[in-house]
Phi, psi and omega in degrees: 000127174278162180286124182296328183303314183294324184282339184254352186304330181303324181293324181294329181288347179295337176108124183284353181295340178296337180295343181273356181281168176051045175061028179255135176245162176219136171249121190251153171055046174279128176288125177262002168235180182285352185260137175279091187223123185299336180279350177238051179233164181214159176242140178245126177253128187203160177278154184295330177275111182248020183288334179250128185290132184242161175299154182235134174241125173260116182259129179249117184286161173264194182135029177064023181068003186232356181210178178095159178199162185298324185301330181299331188260028180303327181293329176293315177300316180299311186296319180287322177296323178297332179271006175093023178244125174289122189241133181240115173263130189242151165260162174206161180299145186242161172287151009272355182294331184226150175269172184300326183292323176292323177300317180294322175300315179302312183299319178294321175300318180297319177296323178298315178301316179301315180304319186275338191234347189293339176299335179291345182244016179084012179269152178265113182291351176267000184229060179260125179246140172264140175224138177212148173246137173058236178300332176292329175292320176303313184290326180296312181292324183295313182288337177285325187263323179269113189292347186297330189282313176289331174298316179295327178288345177087025178220156170286153179305113182265008190282123178279328181192165186232134181242114183250126178243101180054050184292129181253139173089021179296332172226088182291328177298314178300313184294312184290335179283324188251351186281163176292143182276070180256193182298325178297318181301311182288333173294317183291336176299331179296331183267323189244002177070185179261006186267114179301333177294326177288322176303316180291319179299330181266011181261114182301326182298342178278359179236013192297336180296341178276351184277119182239000185254152184302150180233147169236119188238129174243145162211153182277142181298339178248018182280182181297138181303326180297322179293316179301309183296319184284327176295317178299317182296316180297317178300317180295314179301314179299312179297321179295332177270009179062030172267122182304126178208132182237135181240134178234126176265120185265116187297143171069000185268134170270185189298306184289325178298338180294330176261324184294334179295342182279359173297337177266121183298342180272001183299144184298335179299327179292325177297318177298317181294315181294324176294321178298315179297320179295322184277341186267000000 
């Protein structure tokens, strides 16, 4: 897996001032903990008219748990806000300084901040959805399914639904056990250690029985096999448990293309997302 940050940086250079178009406002670099730390900050994209409470999407970026930042995805915040969704892009601590569990704790703390403050931006705190790409999808599903993270944050799970875009690492034990021992494998050791018990503990699929909220799952037809297999398994397990879940395989798309295509507000994934929010 290449670093998503490098492949998407071009979009960030286009300029964040575009986020101010079409009646969209943005509040940047808000600390979601008591510490002034760039890795624990978020941006809120919202429409100027906040009189009607709107659905909220909290987006967790990817980057192999070791790279990426919220600023790269300003266009996602802008596009969703233009469609009437309050969107919160978050940062979290990265490897090698932090392991996966601390990243998940950060994400849960960010959601707690959203729950307590999103009404100030026209968001409905009862309509919070998680969205993540790649490693961000792993973290979104993990904090949704393993109750330890919201418990530590001091709140009940407030997530109305989950949107996964080419989520990587839904079963890290399976991946680390069977994958080729290449640069990616050794990179992931910095996040998940060498201990198979930790790989299992950090795998959302091992907690899927706790998931009771609707899911929208995407993966690219040309993405990594592990993403395809584990996304299919998650969808099947949810449906077998009578938890609403829809899976869409996006033709011709590789891993990075699954998120970079969303720079265009007319991309079909937005249609799927808006329909999902409407139905949930």
